[in-house]
C-alpha positions as a Markdown table, in Angstrom:
| # | Residue | x | y | z |
|---|---|---|---|---|
| 1 | Met | -140.0 | -170.0 | -102.6 |
| 2 | Ser | -143.3 | -169.2 | -104.2 |
| 3 | Ser | -144.7 | -170.7 | -106.6 |
| 4 | Lys | -144.3 | -167.6 | -109.2 |
| 5 | Ser | -140.7 | -167.1 | -107.6 |
| 6 | Lys | -140.0 | -171.2 | -108.9 |
| 7 | Lys | -141.3 | -170.1 | -112.3 |
| 8 | Lys | -139.1 | -167.1 | -112.2 |
| 9 | Trp | -136.1 | -169.5 | -110.9 |
| 10 | Lys | -136.8 | -172.2 | -113.5 |
| 11 | Gln | -136.8 | -169.4 | -116.6 |
| 12 | Met | -133.3 | -167.9 | -115.5 |
| 13 | Phe | -131.9 | -171.7 | -115.1 |
| 14 | Glu | -133.1 | -172.7 | -118.3 |
| 15 | Asp | -131.8 | -169.4 | -119.8 |
| 16 | Val | -128.6 | -169.9 | -118.2 |
| 17 | Leu | -128.2 | -173.6 | -119.1 |
| 18 | Ala | -129.6 | -172.1 | -123.0 |
| 19 | Arg | -126.5 | -170.3 | -123.1 |
| 20 | Phe | -124.1 | -172.6 | -122.1 |
| 21 | Val | -125.3 | -176.2 | -122.6 |
| 22 | His | -127.8 | -176.7 | -125.1 |
| 23 | Thr | -125.2 | -174.5 | -127.9 |
| 24 | Leu | -122.6 | -177.7 | -127.4 |
| 25 | Pro | -121.8 | -179.6 | -131.0 |
| 26 | Ser | -122.5 | -183.4 | -130.4 |
| 27 | Ser | -118.7 | -184.2 | -129.9 |
| 28 | Glu | -118.9 | -182.7 | -126.5 |
| 29 | Lys | -121.9 | -183.4 | -125.1 |
| 30 | Glu | -120.2 | -186.5 | -124.1 |
| 31 | Ser | -117.1 | -185.4 | -122.8 |
| 32 | Glu | -116.1 | -183.8 | -119.8 |
| 33 | Arg | -116.5 | -180.6 | -121.8 |
| 34 | Leu | -119.9 | -181.0 | -121.0 |
| 35 | Phe | -119.0 | -180.6 | -117.4 |
| 36 | Ile | -116.8 | -177.7 | -118.2 |
| 37 | Gln | -119.7 | -176.1 | -119.8 |
| 38 | Leu | -121.9 | -176.7 | -116.4 |
| 39 | Glu | -119.3 | -175.2 | -114.4 |
| 40 | Gln | -119.3 | -171.9 | -116.8 |
| 41 | Ala | -123.2 | -172.2 | -116.8 |
| 42 | His | -122.7 | -172.4 | -112.4 |
| 43 | Trp | -120.3 | -169.4 | -112.8 |
| 44 | Phe | -122.9 | -167.3 | -114.4 |
| 45 | Tyr | -125.8 | -168.1 | -112.5 |
| 46 | Glu | -123.9 | -167.2 | -109.1 |
| 47 | Asp | -122.1 | -164.1 | -110.5 |
| 48 | His | -124.5 | -162.2 | -112.9 |
| 49 | Val | -128.0 | -164.0 | -112.6 |
| 50 | Arg | -128.1 | -164.5 | -108.8 |
| 51 | Ala | -126.1 | -161.0 | -108.0 |
| 52 | Lys | -129.0 | -159.2 | -109.6 |
| 53 | Asn | -131.4 | -161.0 | -107.9 |
| 54 | Lys | -130.5 | -162.7 | -104.1 |
| 55 | Asn | -133.9 | -164.4 | -103.6 |
| 56 | Leu | -132.7 | -167.2 | -106.3 |
| 57 | Pro | -131.1 | -170.2 | -104.3 |
| 58 | Lys | -127.4 | -170.1 | -104.1 |
| 59 | Met | -126.0 | -173.7 | -105.5 |
| 60 | Ala | -123.2 | -176.0 | -105.0 |
| 61 | Leu | -121.7 | -176.9 | -108.5 |
| 62 | Arg | -122.8 | -180.4 | -108.1 |
| 63 | Asp | -126.4 | -179.6 | -107.3 |
| 64 | Phe | -126.3 | -177.3 | -110.3 |
| 65 | Cys | -125.3 | -180.1 | -112.6 |
| 66 | Leu | -127.9 | -182.7 | -111.1 |
| 67 | Lys | -130.1 | -179.7 | -111.5 |
| 68 | Ala | -129.0 | -179.7 | -114.9 |
| 69 | Phe | -129.8 | -183.2 | -115.6 |
| 70 | Asp | -133.3 | -182.9 | -114.6 |
| 71 | Val | -133.9 | -179.8 | -117.3 |
| 72 | Val | -132.1 | -180.4 | -120.4 |
| 73 | Asp | -133.3 | -183.2 | -123.0 |
| 74 | Phe | -129.9 | -184.8 | -123.8 |
| 75 | Leu | -129.3 | -184.9 | -120.2 |
| 76 | Arg | -132.2 | -186.3 | -118.9 |
| 77 | Pro | -131.8 | -190.2 | -120.2 |
| 78 | Glu | -128.3 | -190.2 | -118.4 |
| 79 | Lys | -129.3 | -188.8 | -114.5 |
| 80 | Ser | -129.0 | -192.5 | -113.2 |
| 81 | Lys | -125.4 | -192.4 | -114.5 |
| 82 | Phe | -125.1 | -189.0 | -112.7 |
| 83 | Glu | -122.8 | -190.2 | -110.0 |
| 84 | Ala | -120.2 | -191.8 | -112.5 |
| 85 | His | -120.5 | -188.9 | -115.1 |
| 86 | Trp | -119.4 | -186.6 | -111.7 |
| 87 | Leu | -116.6 | -188.7 | -110.4 |
| 88 | Asn | -115.4 | -188.8 | -114.1 |
| 89 | Phe | -115.5 | -185.0 | -114.3 |
| 90 | Lys | -113.8 | -184.6 | -110.8 |
| 91 | Gln | -110.6 | -186.9 | -111.8 |
| 92 | Tyr | -110.5 | -184.9 | -115.2 |
| 93 | Arg | -110.4 | -181.6 | -113.4 |
| 94 | Cys | -107.4 | -183.1 | -110.7 |
| 95 | Leu | -105.5 | -184.0 | -113.9 |
């Protein structure tokens, strides 16, 4: 991906996260609800953003969430705990 493409992708990714994650109330930023919103953001990215621009990378949900932990300010400090958060979410979804 060229640097121009990377910049465009980063902007689109941040726009999607702004729509689904940045607006969450504080109570939902520390719960499984956060990952449900990340999942919604992922599907929006795949179904709408990528559908309009096939040059953007396809991402698995886990990869999308992990990348969000790099980009979202309130998630960045939790990146070292990503695997634990991911496992909790997977268990929550299986209930």
